[in-house]
Phi, psi and omega in degrees: 000318182261008180300319180298321180296311177304312184298314179302310181295318177295320177300320175298311180299318182297313180297321179297307180299326181292320178293323177297323180291326181290332177258013178053044179273144175282135185235127175279099185295323182299317183295318179300307180298318179303315183294319179297316180293316180298317178301313180297321181294312175311311184296314184288321187272318185251357180062032178207166179282159181288347182274355172294178184288031182224114183257087182301317184299315183288328180292319175299309182302312180303310179301315182298319176297319179289325177292326179281339189264338186227125180237110179305325185290343174291333184253335177238092193297333181287351171278359182304327182292340183253009184292123177271352183255034184283000000 
């Protein structure tokens, strides 16, 4: 089902690597593969590119920071049964 998306993104990656090799440019393969995986996941999950006006990575980091910094169960003890930060 997601094969065409993966093929499209891999084709773009291969062309990019080919252009870099023609000009003898150094490529950080780890970064390139990370960006490829991120692009594929964005396209599969959100049906859009990561460069649209929605920064999922930043949003997840912000949510994780907020979840870790405030615990409502500390102030309302009966919510302790629903506490996700145990």
